[in-house]
N, C-alpha and C positions, 0 to 999 in steps of 0.2 A: 449901251453897247457893252458886250462882254469883252474883257481882255484876258489873255491867257498866257501861260508860261510853257515853254517847250524845253525839255532837258535832253541834251545830246551827250553821249559817252562814246568816244572813239578810241578803241584800243587797237594796237597794231603789233603783230609778232611775225616777222618774216625771216626766212632762211638766208644765210650767206652762201655765196658760191665763188668760184675762182674768178669770175668775171666782175664781181662786185668792186666798187671803189673802196679805197682804204677807209677803214672805220674812223669816223671823226672823234676827236676828243670832246669832252663836255663843253669846252669853251667855243666850239665850232657850231653851237646850236643855231639853226636858222632863225631869222627874225620874222615874226608873223606880219604879213601885209594883207590888208583887206581894202582894195581900191574902192574909193567912194565912201568909206566908213570912217567916221571921226572918233578918235580915242579920247574919252574922258577919264581922268584919273584923280583919285584923292590926293590932296597935298601931303598926306602922310606917306612915309616910306615903308617898304617891306620890312617887317620886324625880323632881324637876324638873330635875336636872342630871346625867343619866346620862353615864357615861364612854364615849363613842364618838366616834372621830375621823371626819372627813369621808370618809376612805378606807374605813373600816369601814361607814359609812352607805351609801356608793355600792356597796360589795360586797353588802350586804343587798338593795339595789334590784335589782342584776343577778341575784342568786340568785332572788329572788321573781319577777322577770320571766321567767326561764328556766322556773320551775315553772308560771307562768301559760300560757306558750306550749305546754308539754308537755301540760297539762290541756286546753287548747283543742284541740290536734290530736287528742287522745284522744276528745273528746266529739262532734266533728263527724261527721255522716253525709252521705249523698248530697245531701239537700236540706233539712235541718232548720235552723230558726232556733236561735240559741244566745245566751244572755246569762248572765254570772256575774261574781262579784266575787272575783278571786284575792287581793285584799288582805284581805277578810274571812276567806277560807279559811286563808290563811297565818297570820293573827293568832291565830285560834282553835286551829290546829294547834300553834303555838308554845306556847300555854298548856298544851296536853296534853304536848308534848315536854318541858316543864319537869318533868313527873312521871315521865318514862320513864328507864329505866336499861338497861345491858347491850345485848344484841342488838336489843331493841326500839327503844332510842334510836338505835342505829347505822342500822337500817333506816329509821326515820323521817327522820333527817337526810339520807340519800341520796335518798329519795323526794321530800322537800320542798325539796331543794337548799339545805339549811342547811349552809354551809361554815364558819361561825365556831364557835368553842368555845362550849359552852352558856352559861357565865356571861356571855360577851361578847355572844352572840346576843340575850339578853333585854334587855341594856342598849341594844343597837342598835335593837331593835324599839321601845323606849321613845323613843329619840332621834328616830327617824323620825316617830312619832306627834306628838311635840312640835314638830318642824320643820314638819310639814304644818299644824298648828293655828296656829303663829305666822305662817307665810307668808300664810295666809288672812286672819288678823287685821290684818296690816300693810297690806293693801290697802283695808280698811274699806269694801268694797262690800257691798250687801245680799246676804246669803248664809247658808246653813245647812249645816253639816257636823257630824253627830253620830256618834261611834263609841263603842260601849259593849261592855264585856266583863263576863261574870258566870259564876259556877259555882254550880249548884244541886245540893246534896248531900243524900243521905238523912240525916235528923236523927240517926239512931243510928250513923252511920258516922264514924269518927275519922280526921280528916285531919291529917297531920303539920304542925306549926307552920311548918316551913321552906317548905313548898309554899304555905301561906297567905301567908307573908311575901313570897314571890316574886311572887305574883299582885298583891298590893297595891303593891309597890315599882315594878314594871315594866309592869303592865297596868291599874293603877288599878281593880282588881277585888276584890270581896269574895266571900264564900260565902253563898249563900242556903240555909237549911235547908228541906227539904220532906219530907213524909211519903210516900215512895214505897212503903214496905212495906204500909201500911194504906189509904192514899188516893191511889193512883197516878193515877187519873182526875182527881181534883181538882188534884193537882200539875201534871199536863199542862195543864189549863185555866189554871192560874196562870202557868205559863211562857209559854203562848201569849199571855196578856194582857200580860205584860212585853214580849214581842217586838212585839206590836201597838202598844203605846204608843210604843215607840221607833222605829217605822217609820211613824208617822202613820196607823196602822190599814191600811196597804197590804198587810202580811203578817200575817194573823190566825190562821192554822192551820199554823204551822211544824211542830208536833208533831201528826201525825194520830192517829186512834184506834188504840190498841194499841201505840204507839211506846214507851211507858214502862209498866213493870209493877213488881211487888213485888221483882224482882231488880235494879232500877235503883239504882245507887249515886251516880252523879255525871253531871250534864248540863252541858257547857260550851257557852256561847253567845257569839257575837259578832254584834252588829247594827251596821249602818252606813247612814246616811241623809244624802242630799245634795239640796239644792235651789238652783238658780241660774238666772238669766236669761241669754240670749245677750247678748253685747256689741252685736251688731247683730241686732235682731229681724227676722223675716220679716213682710211685710205680709199679713195674713190674707186680704184681698180678692184677692190674687194666687194663692191656693191653688186648684187645680182638679184634677179627676180626669184621669189620663193613664195610658198603658200602661207597665207594668213587666214586663220580660222575665225569666221564671224560668230556672233552670238547665237545664230540659228544653226550652227554646225557646218554651214557651207564654207567653201574655201575660195579665196581670191588670190591671184598673183600680184604681189607688190614688190617694189624695190627694197631689198633688205640690206642695210649697211652692216659691215662687220669689221671689228678690230679685236685683235688678241692682246691679252695681258695688259689691259687698261687698269691702272690703279684707281679704284673707285670706292666710295662708301657703298656698302652692300649689306642687306639683311634678308634672310629668308625666314618668314614667320609662318604662322598657322594659316594656310590657305592662300598665301600671297608671297611675292618677292618684291623687295624695294631696292632701288638703285638711284644714285645721284650722279648726274653729269655736271661737273663744274665748268665754268667758263674761264677764259683766259684771264679775265679780271676775277681774282679769287673772292670777290664779294658776292658772287652769284652762283646759283645752281639750278638745274632742272631736276626736280624730284619726280621719279616715275614709279608708280605702284602697279604691279602686274598680278592680278588674281589668278589663281589656278583655273584651268579649264573647268567649266561648270560651276565656278564659285563667284563669277563676276557680280551678279546681281546682289547676292547676299553680302559680299564684301563691300560693295559700293554703298549699300544701305547702312552699313555699320560705321562708316568713317565720319568723324567730326573733327573739330579743331584739336581737341585733346588727343585723339587717336593719332592724328598726323604728327603731332609733336612727340608722342611716345615712340612712334615708328622711327622718326629721324634720330632720336636719342639712342636707339638700339643699333644703328648702322655702324659698321666698322670697315676699315680699308680691306679690300681684297684685290687680287689680280684677277680680272674678269675677262673672259672671252665673251664679247657682247655682240649680239645681233639686234639691230633696231631699225624699224621701218623709216624710210623717208616719208614725210607726210605734209600735206597742206590742207588747212581747214579755213573756212570762212563762215562766220556766224553773224547774223543780223536778226535781232528779235525785239519786239516791243516790251518795255518793262512795266507799262501801266498795270496790266493785269497781275503781273508778278508782285508788284509792290502793294497792290490792293489786297491780294491774298495774304500778304504778310501783315496786314492791318493798317496800311496807310490809305485810309478812305477819304477823309475830309479834304485833303489837299487837292483831290480830283473833283470836288463837288462845287459847281458854280453856286455862288450865294452863301456857301458855308465856309469855304476855305479862308484861312486867316493868314495873310502875308503882310500884316500891317507894319512889320519892320522894314519892308521894302518900300512901301508907298502908303499914303493915307487912303487910297481908294480901297473900297471893299469888294471890288469886282475881280480881283486876281484869283485865278485857280490854275492848276496844272492840267493842261489838255492832254498831253502825251509825254512819253519818255521812251527813248530809243537807245539801243546799244549795237555797235558793230565792231567786230574784231576779226583779225586774220592772223594765221600763223603758218609758217613753212619751216620745216626742219630738214637739214641736209648734212653732208659729211663735214662741212666746215664749221657750221655753227647755227646761230639763231639771230634774227633781227627782230627786235621786239619793242613793245610799248612799256614795259617795266620789267625789272629783273630782281632776282634775289640771290643770296650769296651763301657760299660755304667755304670756310677755311679748313682744308682737309688735313687731319693729323696723319702721321706716318707710323704704322706699326712695324715693329722690328722684323717680323717674319710673316708677311702677308700670305694668307692661304689662297688657293685657287678656287674660282667659281666660274660657272658658265650660265649665261642667261640668253635665251633665244626668245625675243619678244615677237611672237608670231600669233598673237591673240589680243583681244581688246585690253586696253590699259588706260589708266588715269594719270595725268601729269599736272604739274604745277611749277611755276617759277616763283621762288620764294627767297626772301632775304634771310640768310642763315643767322645773322647776329640777333635778329628780333623774331624770326619765324613768320614774318608777314607774308601772306599769300598775295602776290601781285597779279598773277594770271593763273587760270585753272581751266582744265578741260578734260575730255575723254576722247579716245580714238577707238571707235568700234568698226569703222569702215575706211581704212586709209586709201 
């Protein structure tokens, strides 16, 4: 009988509004509960002092950003909206990579842009997670950022202690036992409940009907949830319907937010304008890239991790009269084909996949991989699965600028101190 792995990436980004509850602090993170599922955990504790230098951490950020841009370019089509969390995907894939060996591991490293040696890579992933958490806590602004990792394993399946130790030490994750053989439908429901709880019930069906069955051995899950308010909120009374020009030249009426004289990082480049919206917690920013009309496709094809870093470095404070659409996006797409196109072939091949670091069985392979993410942006802020930051300098005499975002744009939530892209997307049809 074949046994297979299912990878789940649940990213969440939602807008705040006046009726929302008060934003929780980091210590208010909800506890994951999966009724009927038993938690197995290594005797080893989560490593709070991983051995990773600043250079190694920055290399991981660059590698993950490169993967993010490759996946972005692969998923876009002529006029589709797109939103995903490369941070969530990279983290869950790193958990799987820890169990791979041989050609399977080699292909995974190449596809995912993992350039560090495996032992160091997991240390650096841990170091980055701790750095992000500490940086947010240091600013003490009302904020919520929860990232959780877990592995759900068939209760009769024997996992190597070394793999369990690695999950615990570097990803703060245990193994939940589930009865996939006899009660696959119930196990699917339980995992969906776990994900729903950790995403504030915004993602309630990450596993659709039929996605797990009696052959399922292990389901790896990463969830990430973020909620924060803008540093400068928009006045709701200023929001009004206005025309938004689509890529095909047609127009659509959308709610356009407006605020005058917002002090924001801003840059007008050749064929595009860039702006950064900081959150109340100064560790975070939403970077928005707005190509000129008729230049969207060309500009989009030209961006890579280095280009984004260069654009951000050129931005300076301006007093900006800003129009920005309110928008909500929901994306769910299978990652199997995407990862195969990037060169990750053997992991999906029954009889060839090598996950010998997880178990002695030679029957493990990845049957599928899925990603789901949601975002909503409004006058008050953003509620999200991960966030990035910007500490905005003040210029002595800020110039005035005006930006009316009434055409397709690219956005990302990134951590300013490292440049890490935690979320990325495009809005072509708000």
